[in-house]
N, C-alpha and C positions, 0 to 999 in steps of 0.2 A: 959718436962715430964708432966707438968700441961696441956699443949696444947693438948698432945696426949690422956691424961685421959679424958679431955673434949670432944674430938672428939668421943672417944668410947662411952661415955654417950649419946651424941647426936645421934649416929648411933643406939644404943640400943633402945633408946626412940622412934626413928623414926620406927624401926622394930616393936616394940610393937604396935605403932599406926596403922601401915599397917595391922598387924595381926588382931587387934581389928576391923578395918574397913572391912577386908574380912569376919570376923565372923559375923558382923552386916549385911553385904551384903548377906551373905548365909542365914542368919536368916530371912532377909526380903524377899528373894526370896522364901524360903520354906513357910513362913507365907503368902506371896502373893499367892502362888499356893494353899495352903489349903483354903485361903479366896476366891479365884476365884472358886474353886470347890464347896465351900458351897454356893456361890452366884448362881452358875449355878444350883445347886440342888434345891435351894429355888425358883428360877425363873422358871425353867423347870421341876418341880417336877411332873406335870401331864404327860409330855412325857416319863420321866423315869418310872413312874408307868405303863404306857401303854407298854413299851418295856420290862420291867422286867419279865412278864410271858413268853414272846417269848424267851428271853435269857435263862430262867430257863429250858423250854421245850427242846431247842436246846442243852443245857448242858447235860440234862438227856438222850436224844435220840442219840446224837452224841459223847458228851464228854465221858460219861461212857463207851460205847463200844470201843471207840478209846484207852482209858487208859487201858482197860481190854485186848484188842488185843495186845498192846505193851508188856504188862506184859507177856501174854501167849507166845509171840515170844521169850521171854528170858527163857523159860522153856522147859521141854521135855513132855509137856502135850499131852495125847492122850486119846482115848476112854476108855482104861483100867485103867488109874491112876487119872482120875478126880473125884471129888465128885459126888456121885450118890446114888440112893436108888433102891434097888431090893426088892419089896414087902414092908415088914415093916423093913427091915434091911437097915440101913444107913452106907454107905461106905465112909470114908473121903478121901480127896484128898491126893495122894502120890507122885505127880509129883515134880520135883526138879529144882531149878534155875541152867541154863546152861550157862548163859551170852550170848555172841554173837555167840555161836557156830552154831546156826541155820542159821544165816545170812552168816557166812563163808561157810557153806555146800551149801547154795543156790547160792551164787555168784561164787563159785569155781566149781560147778557142771555143767554138760552139759544140764541138763533139763531146768533150769531157763534161761540160755542164749539163748538156741534154742527157747524156748517159747517167750522170749523178742524179738528175731529177727523177728519172724512171726507176733508178736503183732505190731511192729513198721511198718512192710510192710503193714499189714492190715489197720492201722491207717492212714498212709500217702496216701495210694491208695484211701481209702474211702473218706477222706477229700478233696484230690485234685480233684477227679472226682465229688464229690458232689458240690463243689464250682464252678467248671467249668460249669456243667450243670445248677446249679442255677443261675449263671450269665447270661448265654445264655437265659434261660427262662425268667429271669426278664427283660432283654433287650427287648425280643419279646413283652411281656405283657405290657411294658412301652409305646409301640406305640399305636396309635389309629387304632385298627383293629375291625372289626365286630365281635361281640360276645365275647369281651374281658372278660366280667364278667363271662360267662359260662366256658371259658378256665381257668380262675383263680380258679373257684370252683372245676373243675375236677382235676387240678394239686395239689390242697390242700387236696384232698380226702385221699390220702395215709397217710398223717399226722393225719387226723381226725379219721381214723380206728385204733382201738387198735393194739398195736405192735404185740402181740401174734396171733391175728387173721390174720394179713398180713403174719406172718412167716409161719403159717399153710397152708395158701393159696399157698404160694410159694413152700412149701414142697410138696403139691399136684401137682403143675406144674412140679416139678423136678422129680416126681416119674419115675424111669426108665422103668417100664413096662406099667403102666396106665397113666402116665403124659401127659398133653397136649402138652408140648414142644416136647417130643419124638414122639408123634402121628403126629404132623405137619412135623417133619423130616422124618418120615417113609412115609408120603404121597409124599414126594419129592424123595424117594428112598435112603435116607441117614440113616445109621445104628443109632441105639439108643445110646445116650450119657449117660455115667454113672455120672450124674451130682453131686450126693452126695456120690458116691462110689469110685471114683478115687481121690486121694489126690490133684492133680492140678485143676481138674474140680471143686472139692468141694471149693477150695479157691476162684475160680472166682465166684462160686455161692453165697457164703456168702457175698462176696464184693458187688455183684449185689443187693442183697436184702437190704444190709444196705444203699447202695446208693438210692434205691427206697424209703426207709423211711426217709432218710435225706434231699433229694432234696426239698421238700416243705418248710421246715423250712428256708433253705438257700435262696430259691427263694423269699419267703415273706420278709425276712430281707433285701435282696439286693433291692428288688423292693421298699421298703420303703426308702432306701438310695438314689435310683434313683429319686424318687419323691421329694427329698429335694434339689436336684441340680437345680438352677435357669435356666429356659429355655432360658433366654436372653444370657447365655453364649454360648449355642449352636448356636443360631441365629448370634451372633457376629462372632463366628468362622467360620460359614458357609459363611458369607459375606466376610470374610478375605481369602476365598478360601481353607479352610481346608476340606480334604475329610472325609469320614466316620471313617477310621481308626485312622486319627489324632485326630478327635473329641473324639473318644473312649479312646485313649491313654492319651491325655492331659487334658481332662474334666471329663470323666466318671470315670476312675480309680483313679485319685487323689480325686474326690468327694466321692467315696466309701471307701476311706482308713480306716476312723474311724469305719465304720460299718464292714468292711471286717475284720479288726484285731480282732474285738470282736467275730464275728461268727466263725472265724477260730479257736480261742482259745476254745470257747465253744464246737465246733464240735470235736475238738481234744480230749478233755477231755471225752466227751460222747462216742466217738468211741472207745477210748482206753479201756473204761469200759463197752463196749456194750455187756452185758451178754445174753439178751434174744435171739438175733439173732443166736449166735453160739450155745447156749445150746439148743434151741428148734429146730434148723435146723439140726445140725449135732452131737450135744453133744460132740464136739471136734474132731470128727472122720472125715474120717476113720483113725483108729489109734489114732495118736495125731496130725494130719495133720493141723487141724484148731483150735487147742487149743490156747487160748490166756491167758494172766496172770490171769485174774479174773475168768475164767472158771476153770483154773487148781487150783486156790485157793479154789474154791468151791468143786472141786473133792476131794482134801486132807480132807476137813472137813465133807463131806457127802456121798462120794461114796466108797472110799477105805476102807479096814478093816486091822487093827483097824484105825478108824478116827484119823487123825494126826492134832489135833487142833493147835499145836505149829507151824507146817510147814505152815499151812494155814494162820495163823496170821502173820507169817514172810513174806510171799508173799504179804499179804494185806498191811503191813507197807511199804514194797518195792515199791509197786505200788503208794502208797500215796507220798513217797519221790521223786519218778520219776516224777510224775505230778507236785509236788511243784518245783522241779528243773527246769522242762520245762517252768512253768509259770514265775518263776523269770528270766530265761534267755530271754524268749519272751518279758517280760516287759522291760528288759534292752535294748534289740535290738530296740524296738519301741521308747524308750526315746532318743537313739542315733539318730534315724531318725527324732526326733522332735515331735513324737506323745506323748500325755499326756494320760497315762492309769494307 
């Protein structure tokens, strides 16, 4: 009996020691973390002071509208029930909290899914064509050809011109009655094409304009990647009997992998949210044929009556979530392939 009591006492004491040890270890870790933070702040205070204004501005410019948009997406806010002033009269807000009803309506309705489908087609088509043309042009300009500098300048020109100027120029080219494209077709005895008035032709037209605007960026980025590949690798492969396609497949493509993954991600995000091309060229028409998610969200908030701020915010939040999910999946796929991103 004495032996049993002694064993219990020893076990209890050991447990208390372990508990005290864990408590001390946790305290040391917490104290160490706080100490490391204080040392970092005291050592790099100048860097923190320089970054703080930028963080503050970003928080005001991006953080507040984001939080405000998420809140409005959970209400039934529209033009008639938000806070507003009419002359000297101040009308308080009367919209109410509705929870996730707006998200349920959007995800179960036909409009959001149909618009999402075309947005995905638009994004995939633009990014794939832009990347392919950019890669071809980058390979051509990477060679030693006469007038290479002039060609580079001319191909970068669409990127240098403001986007809205390029879109208006293309709108003039697409004009069904006075446009240059149909004038050229008429000279060949071909009937005029309703570039912006037919749903199918309008989709091809907006894709062509966005590719025109996106190729220079893709070409410059991929050209920089090509110039970082050592020329000795091509020389060694050529001496080993590798043909042009084998050199491209086994040297060029692997050498461009890190650049390609970055520009494809950026191009996807930009194209998914490419408001100016759709809005200035077709305004989502004819009908709703070329309407993408971001232009439809704009339409809810600025064009329909009454303006539906709740629905517009809901679509905006859904766009953000979709892009975040895409970026997360994209990163995971790259990590599985051995890419660090």
